[in-house]
C-alpha positions in Angstrom: -18.6 4.9 3.7 -18.7 1.3 4.1 -21.6 -0.9 4.9 -23.5 -2.0 1.9 -23.7 -1.3 -1.5 -24.3 2.1 -3.0 -27.6 3.0 -4.5 -28.2 6.1 -6.9 -29.7 8.0 -4.1 -26.9 7.2 -1.3 -24.1 7.6 -3.0 -23.9 11.3 -3.0 -25.1 11.8 0.6 -22.7 9.0 1.8 -19.7 10.9 0.4 -21.0 14.2 1.6 -21.1 12.3 5.4 -17.9 11.4 5.0 -16.6 15.0 4.1 -18.5 15.8 7.6 -16.9 13.4 9.3 -13.5 14.9 8.5 -14.5 18.3 9.3 -15.6 19.6 5.9 -18.5 21.9 6.1 -20.7 21.8 2.7 -20.0 25.4 1.7 -16.2 25.5 2.3 -13.8 26.0 -0.7 -12.9 22.5 -1.5 -10.1 21.7 -4.1 -10.9 18.6 -6.3 -7.5 16.6 -8.0 -9.2 15.4 -11.2 -6.2 13.5 -13.5 -9.4 12.4 -15.9 -9.3 9.0 -14.8 -12.5 6.7 -13.6 -11.8 7.5 -10.0 -11.2 11.1 -10.1 -14.4 11.7 -12.5 -16.4 9.7 -10.8 -15.7 11.4 -7.3 -16.5 14.8 -9.1 -19.4 13.7 -10.6 -20.8 13.2 -6.8 -19.5 16.1 -5.7 -21.0 18.1 -8.5 -24.3 16.6 -9.1 -25.4 14.6 -6.1 -25.6 16.4 -3.1 -21.9 15.6 -1.6 -20.7 19.4 -1.5 -22.2 22.7 -2.7 -21.0 22.9 -6.5 -20.5 26.7 -5.9 -17.6 26.0 -3.5 -15.7 23.2 -5.7 -12.6 24.1 -7.2 -10.9 21.6 -9.9 -7.3 21.3 -10.4 -5.3 19.1 -13.1 -1.8 18.9 -13.2 0.2 18.0 -16.3 3.4 16.1 -15.4 4.2 16.0 -19.4 5.9 12.5 -19.0 3.2 10.8 -21.2 2.9 11.9 -25.0 -1.0 12.0 -24.3 -0.6 14.2 -21.0 -1.6 17.6 -22.7 -4.9 15.9 -24.3 -6.0 14.7 -21.1 -5.4 18.6 -19.6 -7.4 19.6 -22.7 -10.4 16.9 -21.6 -10.8 18.1 -17.8 -10.8 21.9 -19.4 -14.0 20.5 -21.4 -15.3 18.2 -18.5 -15.4 21.2 -16.2 -16.8 24.0 -18.7 -19.6 21.4 -19.3 -20.2 20.9 -15.8 -19.7 24.6 -14.8 -16.9 24.2 -12.3 -13.9 26.2 -11.9 -10.4 25.0 -13.0 -6.8 25.5 -12.2 -4.4 23.8 -14.5 -0.7 23.3 -14.1 2.2 22.2 -15.8 5.9 20.5 -14.7 8.5 23.4 -15.6 10.6 20.7 -16.8 11.5 16.8 -17.0 10.3 15.0 -14.1 12.4 12.0 -13.3 10.2 9.1 -12.0 7.1 8.7 -9.3 9.0 10.6 -6.6 9.1 14.1 -8.5 6.0 13.7 -10.1 4.3 13.5 -6.5 6.3 16.3 -5.4 5.3 18.6 -8.0 1.9 17.7 -8.2 1.3 18.4 -4.5 3.3 21.2 -4.8 0.6 22.8 -7.3 -2.3 21.2 -5.6 -1.4 22.8 -2.5 -0.8 26.2 -4.1 -4.0 26.2 -5.6 -5.5 25.6 -2.4 -4.3 28.6 -0.7 -5.2 30.6 -3.3 -8.6 29.7 -3.0 -8.8 29.5 0.8 -9.6 26.1 0.5 -10.3 23.7 3.7 -8.1 21.3 1.9 -7.6 19.1 -1.6 -9.6 16.0 -2.0 -8.2 13.1 -4.3 -10.4 9.9 -5.4 -7.8 7.2 -3.6 -10.2 4.3 -2.3 -10.5 0.9 -0.7 -7.9 -1.1 -3.2 -5.4 2.1 -3.1 -5.1 1.8 0.6 -4.4 -2.2 0.2 -2.3 -1.6 -2.7 0.1 0.9 -0.7 -0.4 -1.3 2.6 1.5 -4.0 0.5 3.9 -2.0 -1.1 4.8 -0.4 2.5 5.1 -3.9 3.6 7.3 -5.7 1.4 10.2 -2.5 1.4 9.8 -3.1 4.8 8.0 -0.7 7.6 6.4 0.3 11.1 2.3 0.4 12.2 1.9 3.5 10.6 2.9 2.3 7.1 1.0 -0.6 7.2 -2.1 1.8 7.6 -1.5 2.1 4.1 -3.4 5.6 3.9 -5.3 7.4 6.0 -8.5 9.6 5.4 -7.3 12.9 6.5 -3.5 14.1 6.9 -3.8 17.9 7.5 -5.3 19.7 4.2 -5.2 16.2 2.2 -8.3 14.6 2.3 -9.2 11.1 0.9 -13.3 10.8 1.3 -13.5 7.6 -0.9 -11.0 5.5 1.3 -13.4 2.4 2.2 -15.1 2.7 -1.0 -13.8 -0.5 -3.1 -12.6 0.2 -6.9 -15.3 -2.3 -8.2 -17.9 -0.3 -6.6 -17.2 3.0 -7.7 -16.6 1.9 -11.1 -20.2 0.2 -11.2 -21.8 3.2 -10.2 -19.7 5.2 -13.0 -21.1 2.6 -15.7 -24.6 3.1 -14.3 -24.5 7.0 -14.7 -22.4 6.7 -18.2 -19.7 8.5 -17.0 -16.9 8.9 -19.3 -13.2 9.4 -18.4 -9.4 8.8 -20.0 -7.3 6.0 -19.5 -3.7 6.2 -18.8 -1.9 3.5 -20.5 1.1 3.4 -17.6 -1.4 1.9 -15.4 -0.6 -1.8 -17.4 3.6 -1.1 -17.8 4.9 -3.9 -15.2 8.2 -2.3 -14.7 5.7 -0.4 -12.4 5.8 -2.5 -8.9 2.6 -0.9 -7.9 0.9 -1.9 -11.6 2.4 -5.5 -10.5 0.8 -5.9 -7.0 -2.4 -4.6 -8.4 -2.6 -6.5 -11.9 -0.7 -9.8 -10.1 0.1 -9.8 -6.6 -3.6 -8.7 -5.4 -5.6 -11.2 -7.6 -3.2 -14.1 -6.6 -4.0 -13.3 -3.1 -7.7 -13.5 -4.0 -7.5 -16.6 -5.3 -5.4 -18.4 -2.6 -7.7 -16.9 0.0 -10.6 -14.9 -1.2 -11.5 -12.0 0.9 -7.7 -11.0 1.3 -8.2 -7.6 0.2 -10.8 -7.3 3.3 -8.4 -9.0 5.5 -5.7 -6.2 4.3 -8.2 -3.2 4.9 -9.0 -4.6 8.4 -5.0 -4.7 9.4 -4.9 -0.8 7.8 -7.7 -0.1 10.3 -6.3 -1.6 13.2 -2.6 -0.1 12.7 -4.0 3.2 11.7 -6.1 3.1 15.4 -3.0 1.5 17.3 -0.8 4.6 15.5 -3.4 6.9 16.8 -3.5 5.6 20.3 0.7 5.8 20.3 0.7 9.2 19.0 -1.8 10.5 21.6 0.5 8.6 24.3 3.7 10.2 22.9 2.0 13.7 22.9 1.8 13.2 27.1 5.3 12.2 27.1 7.1 14.5 25.2 5.9 16.9 27.4 7.6 15.1 30.1 10.8 14.8 28.3 11.1 18.3 26.5 13.2 21.4 27.8 13.1 23.7 25.2 11.5 23.6 21.7 12.7 26.1 18.9 12.2 25.9 15.3 15.5 23.9 14.5 16.5 22.8 18.0 14.9 20.6 20.6 16.6 19.9 23.9 15.3 17.0 26.4 16.2 15.1 29.3 18.1 11.9 28.8 17.2 10.2 31.8 13.5 10.9 31.2 14.0 9.6 27.8 15.8 6.2 28.8 12.6 5.8 31.6 10.1 5.2 28.7 12.5 2.2 27.7 14.2 1.6 24.5 11.7 0.8 21.7 9.1 3.6 23.1 12.0 6.0 23.4 13.6 5.1 19.4 9.7 6.3 18.3 9.7 9.4 20.9 13.4 10.4 19.2 12.2 9.7 15.7 9.4 12.0 16.0 11.0 14.8 17.8 13.7 14.4 14.9 10.8 14.6 12.1 9.2 17.8 14.0 12.9 19.4 12.8 12.0 18.2 9.0 14.7 14.9 9.5 13.2 11.5 8.3 15.3 9.2 10.3 15.1 5.3 8.6 15.9 2.2 11.0 19.6 2.7 10.9 19.4 6.1 11.5 17.0 5.6 14.6 19.4 2.7 15.8 22.4 5.4 15.7 20.3 8.0 17.5 19.5 5.8 20.2 23.1 4.0 20.6 24.6 7.7 20.7 21.8 8.8 23.2 22.5 6.3 26.0 26.0 5.4 25.2 27.5 7.6 28.1 27.0 10.7 30.1 29.9 12.1 28.7 30.0 15.2 26.0 29.6 14.5 22.6 28.4 15.5 19.2 27.0 13.0 16.2 25.5 13.7 13.0 23.2 11.5 12.1 22.1 10.5 8.5 18.6 11.8 8.0 19.0 15.4 8.8 20.0 16.1 12.5 22.9 16.9 14.7 22.8 15.3 18.1 24.7 16.8 21.2 25.0 15.2 24.7 25.8 16.7 27.5 25.7 16.9 31.7 22.3 14.4 31.0 20.8 17.1 28.6 20.5 15.9 24.5 20.1 18.7 22.2 18.4 17.7 19.0 19.3 20.2 16.1 18.4 20.3 12.2 21.4 19.8 9.7 20.2 21.5 6.8 20.8 18.1 5.0 17.4 16.7 4.8 15.9 14.9 1.7 12.2 14.1 2.8 11.6 12.0 -0.5 14.5 9.4 -0.2 13.7 5.9 -0.3 16.0 3.4 0.8 16.9 -0.3 0.0 17.5 -2.9 2.9 20.1 -5.5 1.4 19.8 -9.2 3.4 23.2 -11.1 3.8 24.0 -13.8 1.1 21.1 -12.6 -1.6 20.9 -11.4 -4.7 19.0 -8.6 -6.2 17.8 -5.4 -7.7 16.0 -2.3 -6.7 15.4 1.3 -6.7 16.8 3.7 -4.6 15.8 7.7 -4.1 19.0 9.7 -2.6 18.4 13.6 -2.6 15.7 13.1 -5.3 18.2 11.3 -7.7 17.0 7.7 -8.7 19.3 5.1 -8.6 19.5 1.3 -9.7 21.2 -0.9 -6.8 22.2 -4.3 -7.6 23.8 -6.6 -5.1 25.0 -10.2 -4.9 26.5 -10.3 -8.2 29.3 -9.2 -10.4 28.5 -5.4 -10.2 26.7 -2.7 -12.4 27.8 -2.4 -16.3 26.4 0.9 -16.6 28.1 4.2 -18.1 28.2 5.8 -14.7 28.4 3.7 -11.2 29.6 3.4 -8.0 30.6 0.0 -6.2 30.8 -0.9 -2.3 32.2 -3.8 -0.7 30.9 -4.8 2.8 32.1 -7.0 5.4 29.4 -9.9 6.8 29.0 -7.5 9.9 27.5 -4.7 8.3 24.0 -6.9 7.2 21.5 -6.0 7.0 22.9 -3.0 5.0 20.9 -0.2 4.3 
């Protein structure tokens, strides 16, 4: 939905066109995630009143994380909004206390996808916009990422739809003000302890001041990364047909010689993707360990790779099997030699504060590691 400013006459039709481009027919049931904030309420208004989708096919879903004192009031407000707009609403609430963004995101998407399955919806639409995409690109870049991470977000991944991804936040807010739309305000969006908040409130404005149009440049980078990733994925599809000998739900077998023939860089991508198909997520260190094991020698051997897989090598064949020790939401920290710092890591769904280069943590429960200079960069 790019190419000029919105007008009252075209915003709804452009949103509808974006949904059609994603393969969503106007009369297909569509779940709309609505937090009550400006972006989601504006998207819901466009879908309900401006011809973007059949109102009878809309199902609103709101999840109360229970992490803020006013979250219950937000849920009541969204209920009143849906009643006034004549829309079906599904409300969900966290069963217990959620610890951090990772758990909150997992609980929210578990609820949203359950609602989509219940109403046989084509997918779940969220109101992520172009500024969110630029912010995610920066967030991924400073953590360390590959081409996929540089795309920030994509418009559709399975049943998760982001039809506003090419629209800037300012344009959405301008349109909402012109229509007199009201929304809830989440004060946690201003908390400096959240890295994403600081990127949005400090880093991005600073980048724009240094180089006007910086966000537009980030968005071009995201689009180019997305196109490049799509091209590589298409090439991988062809190569995997040549490599794989046998595929099962928990095990994949392939020829080591065929994997080596594509070169180390592409071979690493293919190996990481095959592991992902089994539910394992290999980070850089895990991928490096897997490749080293695969190419070490032709002798029979077995290795358990961090990330959730067991590799077995025998007679020129590599067997990849899920180990059952997968934690898909893990967030690693990479530490360079000779630095000092502090960061947040997620291991098995648990949040950890990691500090390095100093005298060590003074928390009531902590663990200390000492590593040699050859271990860096240390993950």
